[in-house]
N, C-alpha and C positions, 0 to 999 in steps of 0.2 A: 532750920538746921538741915532738913532734907535737901533744900535747894543748894545749900553750900556744899553738901556731900556730893550731889550730882555734878556740880560745876567742877569740883576737885577731881572726880573720876574722869570727867571729860578731858580735863587738862592732862591727867596722867596718861590717858589713852593716846592723846595727841603726841605726847613726848615719846611714847613707845613706837608710834608709827614713824615719825620723822627720824627718831633715833635708829630704827631698823633700816631706813633708807641710807642714812649716813654710814652705819656699820657695814652695810653691803658694799658700798663704794670703797670704804677704807680697807676692807679685807681683800680687795681685788688683787693688789700687788703682793700682799703677804701670802695669799693662797697660791699665787702663781709661782712664787719662789720654790716651793717644794715640788712643783711639776716640771721644772726646767729640764731635768735629766730625761724624764719620760717624753717630753716634747722633742728633745734633741734626737732621741731614738726613733720616735714615730714619724717625724718630718725630715729626718736626716739634715738637721740644721747645724750650722757652725756656731762658734761662740759669739761672733758679731751679730748674727741673726737673732740669737737668743737674747742678747743684750737689748736689741731694738724691739723685741717682743715686749720687754718690760718698759723701755724708755719711750716708745712711741706713744703709749698711753699717758705717761707722765708729762711729756712735752705738750700734747694737745690739752690735757687736763689743766695744767698750770696756765697755758697761754689764753684759754678761753674763759677761765673762771670769772674774771672781772666783767667781761661782756655778758656772761650768763647772769651775773648779779644785776646788771643794768636792765636786762630784759625782764627779769623777775619783778623788779620794782615797777616797771612800766606795764607789763601785760598781765600781771597777777602771779603771786608766788606759788599758789597751789597748781595752777595750770602749767606754769613753766616747769615745776618739779615733776609733774606727771609726764609731760612730754619728754623731759630728760631721762626719766626712768624707762619709758618705752624705747627710746633710742638705745639706751644701755642694754636693755633686755634683748632687743633684736640683734644688735651687734654681738652680744655674748653668744647667742644661738649660732650665728654664722662662724664665730671664732671657734666654737666647739667642733665644728665639722670642717675646719680649714684643712686643705690638702697640700699646702706648701708653706714654707716660712714667710714668703711674701704676702700671701693672703692672710695669714695670722697677724702679721704686722699691720696690715690695712685695717682689719676689723678691730684690732686693739686700739688703733687711732680713733675709730668711730666710737668705740666704747668711751674714750676720753671726752668726746663731745657731750655725750649724755651724762657722764660722771661729773663734768665741770659744773653742771647746774646744781648738784645736790648740796654741797656745803653751804653756799651763800643762800640758797632758797630755804633750806631747813633752819638756818640761823635767823633769817628774816621772819619766818613763820613764828618761831618761838618769841622773838622780840615783839611781834604784833599781837600774838594770841595770849601770851602769859602776862598777868599783871606785873607791874614794875617791881613790886616787893618780892615777887617769887622768881624773877628772871635769873638772879644769881644761882639759885639752886637748880633751875631748869637747864641753864647753860653748863653747869657742873655735870649734870646727868648726860647731856649731849657729849661733853668732852670725855666722860667715862666710857661711853659706848665706843668712841673712837679708839680709846686705849685698849678695849677688848680685842681689837683687830690684830694686835701684835701676836697674840697667842692663838686666837680662834681661827685665823686664816690657815696657819700651818697644821693645826689639829684637823680641821675640816678637810683640808687638802690631802693630808695623810690618810684619813679614813676613806675618802673617795677613790684615791689611787690604789688602795688595797683591794677595792671591789670593782672598779670601773677603769675605763681608759682615760688618758690625759684630758680629753675634751670635757669630762664631767666637771672639772673645776670652773669652767665657763658656763656650762649648761645649768648649773645649780642657781645661777643668777636669774634665770628666766622665771621660774615659779615665784621666787621671792619678790622680784620686781612687780609681777602681776598682782600679787597679794597687797603689796604696798600701795600700788595705784588705786586699787579698789577701796582700801581703807582710808586713803587720803580724802576721797570724796564723801566719806561718812564722818570723819573726825575733824577735818580741817576746813575752816571757812576761808573763802577767797579774800585776799587782801592785796592792795597795790598802793603805790604812791598817789597821794591826792594832788601833788604838785603838777603844774602844767608841764607836759612832756616836750622837751626840745632835743632833737637828735644831734648829739655832738659826735658826728661821724669821724672827724679827725682824732678826737680823743680816744674813741674806741679802737680805731685802726692803729694808732701809735702805741696804745697800751698793749694790744695784742702782739704787735711786732717787737716791742721792747722785751716783754716777758719771754716770748718765744725765742728770741736771739740769745738772751742770757742763759735760759735753761738748756737750749741746744748746745751752746758752747761749753757749759759745765758738764753735761752728759758726755760729750765727745772727749773732753779733756780727761774725764775719769775713765772712759772706755779705752782710750789709747795711752793713758798715763803720760800725756804730753800737753802741758798747760801753755806752751809757747808756740804751738803749731797754728798757722793762720786760721784753720777751721775752728780752733778752740779759742785762743786769745782774741782773734779777730772778731768772732761772733759775740764774745762777751763784751769787748770794747764797743762794738756796734750797738749792742743792746743798751749799754750804759749811756751812750751818746743819744740814743732815741729817748731814753728816760729824761735826759736834760731837755730835749726838744719838747717832750710831752709836758713837762712842768711849765716851760715858757708859754706853750700854746694854751694850756688850761688856765693859767693866771690871767690871760687876756681874753678868755672866752666868757661871754655873758652868762651862759648856762653850761658850765663844765660838767662832764660826766664824772670826773674825778676832782673833788674839792681838795686841792693841795693844802688848804688851811687845816684839814684834819691832822696832818702830820706835825702841826704846831702844838697840838694838844699832847701834854705829857701822858695822858691816859691812853690815847690811841697809839702814839708813836712808841711809848714804853711797852705797852701790851704786845703789839705786833713784833717788836724787836726781841722781847724775851721769849716769845713762843717760837720764833725762828731759830734762836740759839738752842732752845731745848730740843727741837726736832732735828737740828743739825747733829747734836750729840747722840740722841737716842736712835735715830735712823742709821747713822753711821756706825754706832756701837752694835746695833742689831746685825748689821751687815758683817761685822767682824765675828760675832758670836755664831752666826749660821755655820761658818766654816770651822770654827773652833769646836762646836758641839758635834758636828757630823764627821769631820775629817780627823780631828785630834782625839776627841773622846769616843768616837765611833758609834754615835747614836743615829737612829733612822729619822726620816722626816717627821713621822708621827710623834716619835719621842721628843724631837726638837720642839714641836708645838706644846707638848705637855711640860717640858722644861721651862718654856717661856711663860707658863701660866702665872707665876708670881708677879710678873710685870702687869698682867691684866688685873689680877686681884688688888695689887697695890694701887694702880691708877684708878680703879673704880672706887676704892675706899676713900682716897684723898680727893678725887674730883667731886664726888657727891658731897664730901664734907668741906669743899673749898669755900662755899658760900658762908658757912658758919665761921671758918677760919678768917675770912675777910672781915666779917662783922666784928670779930674779936681783936684781930691783929692789924687789919688794914691790908690793902693791896700790896704795898711795898714789902712788908715783912713776909707775907704769904708767898709772893713770887720769889723773893730772895731765898726763902727757906726751900722752896721747890728746886731751884737751881743748885743750891748747896747739897741737897740730898742726892741729886743726879751726880754731882761731882764726887760725893762720898761713895756712891755705888761703883763708880769707875775706879776709885782707889781700891775698893774691895776686889774688883776684877784684876787688879795688878798682881794679886796673890795667886791667880789661876796658873796652874801648870798642866802638863800633859797627864798628870796622875792625880789632880785635885779631886777631893770628894765632892759629890754632886750638891750636898747641902750648902757648901760654901758659895757655890755659884748661885743657888736659889736665894740665899739671903741678899746677895748683891742685887739680884734682879728684882726682888720685892722692894728694896729701898729705891731702885730706879723707878719703879712703878709709882711709889708714893710721891717722889719728886715730880714726875711727869704729870700726875693727876692734879697736884696743887698748881703747877704752872699753867696747864691747859685750862682748868676750870676758872682760875682767877684772871688770867690774861684775856680769855674770851669775853668774860663779863666786863672787864676793864675797858677793852677796846670798843665793844659794842655800846658801852655807856656814853661814849663820845659821839655816837652816830645818831642823827635824827631818825625817827621811825620811818619817815618817807624814803630814806635812803638806806634802809636796813640791809637790802640785798647787796648794794655796793659795798657797804662796810664789811659785811660778812665775806664778800669776795676778796677784798684787799687783805683781810686778816688771814684767810685761807691760802691766798696766793703767796704771801710772804712766807707762810709756814711751809708750803710746798717747795719754794725755792730753797729754804733752809735745809729741808730734807735732801733735796738733790745735791746741794753743796756738801752735805755731810757724807753721803755715799761717795761722791767724786773725790773730795779732798782726803777724807780718811782712807779711802781705797787706794789713792795714789801714795800716801805716806806708808801704808801697809806694804804695798808692792815694792817700793824702794827699799824699805827696811828688811823685808823678807829676802829679796834677792841678795842683799849685802850679807845677811846671816847664813844663807844657804849656799854660799860659794863652794864650799868643800863638796857638798852633795852634787851640785850642778856640774862641777869640773869632771866628775866621774862619767857623766853621760856623753854620748856621741855629740859632736859639735853641731850637727845639723838639727838636733832637737833641743839643744841647750836653751836657746832663747825662749822658745814656747814653754818649756818646762819651768823656766824661772818666772813666768808671769804670775803663778799662784801655787799654793800648796797642792791643790787638786791636779794641776798640770804636772807637778813634780811626781806625785804618787802615781799618776797615769803613766808617766815615762818610765818609772821604776818597774811598773807591772807586777808588784808583789814579789820580786826576785831578791830583794835585799832588805830584810826587816831592819837591819842596823841603820842603813841610809834613810829609810822611811822614818825611823825614830828621830834621827838628826833633823830631817826636814820638818817634822812636827814641832820639835823644840825651837827650830828657827822661826816657825810661824808664831809660836807663843811669844818669843822675844820681840818679834815685829809688832804683834798685837799690843804688847805693853808700851812700846814706843808711841804707837798711834793713840792709845788711851791717854797718855800724858798730854798729847796735843789737845784732845777733847776736854780734859780736865782744865787746861789753861783757858780754853774758850769759855767754859762754864763759869769759872771763877771771875773772869773779866766781865761776863754778863751779870753775875751777882753784884759786883761792885757798881756797874752801870745802873742796875736796877735800884740800888740804894740811893744813888745820886739823882736819878731821872724820874722814876715812877712815883706818882703821887700816893700819899697814904690812903686817902679816901676820896670818892667822888659822889656827888649827888646830882640828880637831874631835875630840871623843872621845865616843863613844856618842851621837852626834847632838847633842851640846851644844857649841856653839862656845866656845872659850876664846881670848880676844884675847891675842896675843903682843906685837904692837906697838900700844900704845894710841894713839888719836887725839891729836895734839898740841894 
């Protein structure tokens, strides 16, 4: 009994350590969001430079995650994770002391190199270190920690900015990463693929190029609100073309780094698709709420983080319980329920106005967290069940890459819809402004309020109402995506899966 208890405690400590690594990386963008204004003032950065301070990390992070998963499987998951954390910590330290927007963007890119290692390596460690019967619960806890980043990032960022300068939101990563690296070598045993290693250099290069081109095109389209510009549509088209080439090359390669047969598995394809749709909606929805809470309701960055806490509480509750839900209801019903709860939360947000009581918003956010936790916990376990243990890093990388692309698309597409709808509804306000600043003021509610300069409360109120109306239009688009995803899940995702010797056998076929 004592031996069982010791083993359980060791597994629990391992989950805490790899979960802390994952949480730190997931919090990086959410904590930065609240510091953008301080960075703009401190570095005299323009809006485009601020956007790339965020997006340079996302671009590198998404592009290299698949390669990081391959390296982790080959050279050892613990070793690769430790190196990634060191790179992340060093780059964070330099980012904290950046003296220009360009240097900040550079160090954020290097942070993306280190951060790309963390999701696939931590998932691979869990799959190899935790017994199969406990993996569903372990991955639910891993997913729950990711959900905490939605609120904890803004809260921590708000506290730091109240007492220190903007660089503190990066500097905080250094001691956390150092502690994580030290604990890794105490709690985690090294694991790597037993299969003979064959370097599929074309596969690695093509996968990196494909993901990088698509993500860059999406980011630029959202930034410029122009999906048909050559730099946007052209890069997206190029990325999709490279994906086709990648598939053709990998199907003819004796030892492909990406087994395209994985996507024939309803478990893997269904799980990765559902999580990408959920992140599309939640990340895009959070983008809308940041401006609604701060510019419409008038709350501070720290208060924003506190207001978002119900998302974290809801996601932790449901993600931890997702394994039990899957045992009772199956993957298909659990994931569909999560997507429908997310859609329901967005329906609740349609009731939001410029004078809505805070409790109304909090209820919707808690429901969103519940939905996200069920989707994250169940789909992570579902997708990883289709991946052999020797390729756990690659499987985790694909799962997280698809999720990151979904998140980037959510911000870009929902941001574009919001911008178009806002400009249309704010015409009366914009027409009052001088023509030379009208276009810039119409880009966002923040731009309009800055142009008004507090001189016309009535026009400011009209602008806020226009934003709320535009937010409602955008939420309807997200609801449509989620409902379509729920229907696809019912058709595509298997009810249950079991594994035997690393080969998944579908028990409940997709209907």
